[in-house]
Structure formats: structure tokens, C-alpha cells
N, C-alpha and C positions, 0 to 999 in steps of 0.2 A: 392608163387612165384616159378614157375617151370622152367622158362627160361628167358633169357635176351639177348640183342644184345651186341656184343663186337667186337673190332678190335683184331684179333688173328694173331700173327706173326708165320709163318711157316718156314721162312728161308730168304735168301737174296732176297730183293725186293718182298717179298711175304707176304703181310698182307691182310687178308680176313675178311670181315664183316660177322659174323656168329651168329647163335643162340646157346648159350651154357647154361649150368645149372647155377643157382644162387649159389654162394658159401655159405657154412654154416660157421658161425663164430665159430672158435675153442675156447679152453679155453683161457680166457683173451682177447678175440677179439671182435671187433665191426663189424657189417655189415652196410655199408654206402650206401645210394643212392647217386649217383654221378651226379652232374649237371655241373661240370667244372673240367677239368683236363688239365694240361699243357703238351706240348711236347717240347723237347729241343734237343740240338746237339747230345747228347748221343743216343736218340731215332732215330734220322736221320742217324747216323753212323751205328747203328745196322741194320736199314732197308736197307741201301745202300750196306754194305759189311760185315754184320754179318752172323751168330751169333758169337759175341765175348764175351759178358757178359750174354746174354740170354741163359739159360740152355735148349736148344732145343734138342741137340743130346746127352748130357751127364747130368745126374742128379746132381743138386746142393747139395753139402754135407749138408748144413745147412738148406736150405728152403725145401729140399726134392722134388723140382719140376724138372720134365723132360718132354720134348715134346713141342708142340706148346704152345705159351704163350701170355697173354694179357699184353702189355706194359702199361706205365703210372705211374710215380712215383712222380709227382707233382699234388697234389689233396687235396680237402676237400670233405665233404659230410654230409648228414643228417643221423643220427642214426635211423635205423629201427629195429635192433635186437642186442642183446648182447649174447655173449657166456658165458659159466660157469665161475664164479669167477669175473665177471666185476661188479664193484660198480659204481653207478652214471650213467651219460650219458643217461638220459631218451630219449624216442622216440622223434625225431624231433630236437635234439641237433645238431647244426652246428659245425663241428670240422674241423680243418686243420690237416693234417697228415704229420709227418716228414718222413715216409716211411722206414727209415733205422732201422733195428731191431738188437738189441744187446742182449747178454745173461745176463748181469748184474752181473756176478760172476767172470769173468776172470780178469787178471791184469789190462789191459786197462780200463775195465768197472769200476773196483774199484778206478782207478785213475781219473775217469770221463773224459776219452777220448774215449767215446763209438764208435767214428768213426773208431777206430782201434781194436774193439772187435775181438777176435779170432774166433768168430762164426758169424760174421756180414753178413747180407744179406739185400737186399732192395726189398720191395714190388714194383713191376713194372719193376724190373731189373732181379731179380732171382726168382720171384714168380708172379703169376697173379696180375696185377695192375688195374689201374682205367680208362683205355680206354674201359669202359664197364658201363652198367647201375648200377651195384652194385660191391662193392669190400669189401673183408674182410681184416681187418688190426688190429694188436695189439693195444689195448686201451692205452698202455703205450707210444705210439708214436703219440697220438692224443691229441689235445688241443681244448677245448671249446672256440670258437672265437665269438660266438653270442653276448656275453656281450660287445665285442669291437665294435659292430655295423657293423661287416663284413657281406657280402652276399656270396653266393656260388662262384661267380667268383673271388672275392678278397681272399677268403679262399684258393683258388688254387695257389695264389701268395706267400703264406707264406713260402712254402718250398724253392723256388728259392731265396726269400729274406734272408732266413736263411743261404743259401750257400754264398751269398754276404756278409752278416754280419760276418760270420766266417772268410771269406777271409780278410775283412777289419781289423779285430782284429789281424790277423797274421802279419799285417804290423806295429802294435804297434804305431800308430801316436798319438801325443798329440794334444789337442784342439788348433786350430789356425794354425796348421802345413799346409804347402802347399803340396798337394799330386797330383799325376797324375794317371788317369785311361785311359788306352789305349785299346780301343775297347768297344763301348757302345751297345753291343748286350744284350742277355738275362740276363747274370750275370752282365755285366758292367753297365747296366741301374740301376739295383737295388743297385749296389755298389755305384754309384754316389749319389743316394738318401740317402743311409745309411751314407756315408761319410759327405755329406752336413749337415744332421741332427745331426751329431756328432760334428759339429762346425769346420770342416776342410775347407780349401781353396782348391777347387777342380778344376783341369784342366782336362776336358774331351776331348779326341782326337779320331777321327774316320775319315774314308774316306767319310762317308755319311752325307750330310748337314742336312737331315731330322732327323737323329738320334741325331745330335748335337743340333738341335732345341729342341728336347725332353729332352736331357741332361740338357740344360739350364733351362727348366721348372722343372726339378727334383732337381735343386739347384746348378748345376755347376757354379762356379764363373767365369770361363773362358772356352772357347771352341776353339778347333783347328781342322780345316779341313786339314787333312794331305795331303801334296803333295808327292806322291810316288817317284818323281824324285829327291827329296832333302833329305839330311841326317835327319833322324827323330829326333835324339837327339838334333840337332841344332834347329829344329823347336820347339820342346818341351820346351827347355830352353828359347828360345826367347819369346814364348807365355807366359810362367810363369814369366819371368823376373828374372830368377835365377834357382837354383837347387831345387829339391823336397826332402822332408824328407822321403817320401815313394812313390814307383811307383807300380802300379798294372797292370800286363800284362795279358790281357784277350783274346788275339787273338790266341796264340799258334804258331805264326810265329817266326822262329828263330831270324831273324834280329831285330824284335821288342823287344825281350827279351834283347838283347845286348844294344839296345837304351835305354831301361829302366834302365839298369845298369849304362849307361853313364850319365843319367840325374839326378841321386840322389846325394845328398851331401855326403861327407865323413861320414861314419858310418850310412848311409842311408840304408833302407830296400827295397828290391824288392820282391814282392809276385808273384810267377808264378802260374797263375790260368788257362790259356789256355793250353790245352793238345795237344802238337804237335805230329807228326807221326814219328819223328826221333830224335836222340840225338842232343843237341845243343852245339856247341863249345863256351866256355866262356873264357874270358881273366882273368885267375886266378891271374896273377901278379897284374893287376889293382884292382881286387877284394880284394886281400890281402893288398896291400899298402894303399888302401883307407878304409880298415876295413869295407867293405860292408857286408850286410847280404842278401843272396839269400835264400828265404824260400818257401816251398811248402804249399799247402792248400788242404784239402780233405774233401768233404762233409760238415757236420755240427755236432755239439754236441747238441743233443736235449735238455738236461737239461740246457746248458749254453746259447744257441742261439735262441731257437725256440720261446719262449714267447716274447723275445725282438723283434724278427722279425715280429711277429704278430702285436705288437704295432706299429712298423714302417709302416707296410702296412695300418693299421687303421689311422695313423696320417696324411695321405695325404687327406685333406678335399675334394679336387676336384676329387678324385678317380683315376683310372689307365687306363682310356679308351684310352689315347694316347699310352701307352705301350702295352696294350692288348685290342684292340678295338672291337674284335668280338669273338664269339665262333662258331667253325665249327661243323657240324654233323659228325657222325662216317664215313659216306660214303665219306667225303671229306678229311679224314685224310692224305691220300697219296698225292692226286692231289694238294690240297691247303695248306697242312701243311709240310709233310716230304720232298716231291720232291723239292719245292722251297728252303728249307734249304740246301739240298744237292747241288743244283745248285747255291748256294750263291746268291739267288734272293728272300729272304724272304720278304713278303709284310708287315710284322709287327715285332716288337721286340719280343713279346711273343705271341705265338699261344695257344689259349685255345680250348678245345673240349667239347661239351655238348652231351653226349650219348643219350639224350632224344629228342633233337631238330631234326626237319626234314629238316631244311635249315639253312644257316648261319644267326646268330642272333647277334644284338649288345650286347656287354658286358655291365654289370651293371655299372651305373654311380657312382657318389659320395654318401656321406652319406646323 
């Protein structure tokens, strides 16, 4: 294998489909053949006004990468080669990858909070990723998902599901609790499913009626099409018939975070998932007097979240074609993938890319 096609990021609004060399798996790494990789809001932001995270102009201290880079941090693939020191993972094994690489020896790693590793980097964010026909990735952040009955497309959904599951757990809800998910996009949709499967009573809120239809199919007990002209907290409490034990804010809109704080009961928890562009003013007096918890969430912990996330993806017997209906070819990554996300006109909740297809193809169905 001397060459492969890849989407290569060179700078702001500059992704080129190029022929580059196939990576060689290093010590402890796998070489995967990629047939499905997801793109998300982070990729869209980098394309639109980056580089911010991509180490294009300055070498990343831990990954060692500098210069034009292949994005793609949500992916699975088929094992085609193993680097020195890898045990198992025979050729053809279908794996899902967590993409986040940790050192295993620093304080956070020893405490099993590897998302705060002192040397953390992510394949597809700080090193060449999976918007290419092949990607090299440490075996330690890969999980064999073939035994779960997954296919390539659903293997690419395990990483975003793990982000959602980690976020869900940060809210610490108990089975049967009423919870609110505000924003049913890429993370929000998976969060709705994970929450419903955990036995929670889920209210999903969004502006888009089609996303709410999908949220109901994912297990939301209640849905709310938000009226932007009316106070959001009042709408949420009315739809839920009371206050929530936990609220998950996925939009990154400042006013929505404050509505989430207003709708939870005393000692409730609000998980801030959406990343806004500016600081958000918060009524600390109300937060203090009601003993609320406002918590953040960052990535996932592979050892704690990833296998459970894979089982969640596999547990939906009807598949995920409503959430991720198609896979794009590399040539359509910008026009049909990143640009609609930047313009806030995405045609689907989750966009997959198949580096081997010549045209848009339907995503795989159910089991």
C-alpha cells in the first residue's frame, strides 16, 4: 500500500482531497482500513475559522504532528496491520476507536481520569485521523466490536455515544428521575438514547420538529418544540410537569444554560456540554441558595465509558439510519458535510464519511 486518498486540512476553509502515503503503525498501534468516520461540530469549527486545535502551524508537543493534517476523530475500521508489541487484533477485526490517547502513568491516568492526562492528544485533532482510507491508532484505545454485531457505520458511532454517556454520568441521575436534554444534535441525540436506556424520564427540547421526532424514536418520554419568543424555562417546566433532577445543555447558547439552571429542582445538577464562544453570566445567588451543581464534561474515559457505549450502540435493534442516514464520499466532505454544519443547516444529525465510496451511499441498517 503506497498511497491513499485523504481529506487534508491546510488552514481556514482549506481542505483538499489528496493522495498521501499510507501511515505505518508504530509500536503498540493498529493500521485500520476506514469505511466510516463521523464529522462533528469541532471539525466544522476548525474548517470555518481554525486552526485552533489542529497543529498546522505549530508542532503538538505530545503527538509530534505539525503541518497539514487529516481530521476525523470519530471512527472505526478493519485491522489490516499491527505495529510492534500488539497482541491480538487479527486481520479483519472490526474495531471502534476512542481516538483520545493518554500516557497511562501521570496522576490523572493513575486515577483513571484519562481525559485529563498530562500528555493527552487525540487522533484526528492533534494527529492524522480517519478522513482517509487508512489510519494508524494505538491499540489501547480500540475495542473489538464485531462480536456485538456492529458494522463499519455503527462502529463509527461508538465514540460520539461515549461522549454522550460520559456526559450523562456527570449528571448523576437516579433511575426514574426526570431529566431534560436541550438540543438534540450530534451529542444530544445519543444522550437521549443513553438516558432513556438508563431508565430516566427524558424531555427532549429542540427548535427542529424532525429532530424531536427522532428523539421520540430514541426513547424520549416527552418532546418540546421550543418557541424562541417565550421563556424557555417556563416551557420546559410546563412540558415536564415540574422540575428536573438534571438538565443537559447541549447548545452552547448562554440563555439556554440559564434556563437549564432555572428548570432543575433544588440540589439538581446542570451539565454544560455545549461549548459557547464567550463567558456566560450565571446567577450565583440562586445557584447557592438552591444548592445547585453546575458541572462540566470533557471527552470520555475509555476504560469507564467506551465498552458501555459500544453496547448501547448495538442495543438499538432498528439501527441508526434515522440519526446517520448516509455516508458521504471524501469529495463531498465540505459541500455536504462541513459547510451545512457551519451554516446551521445540517441535513442530518450525524454525518458519516466513507473514504472508499465514489458517491453518497445509504448507511448500514439494523442488525
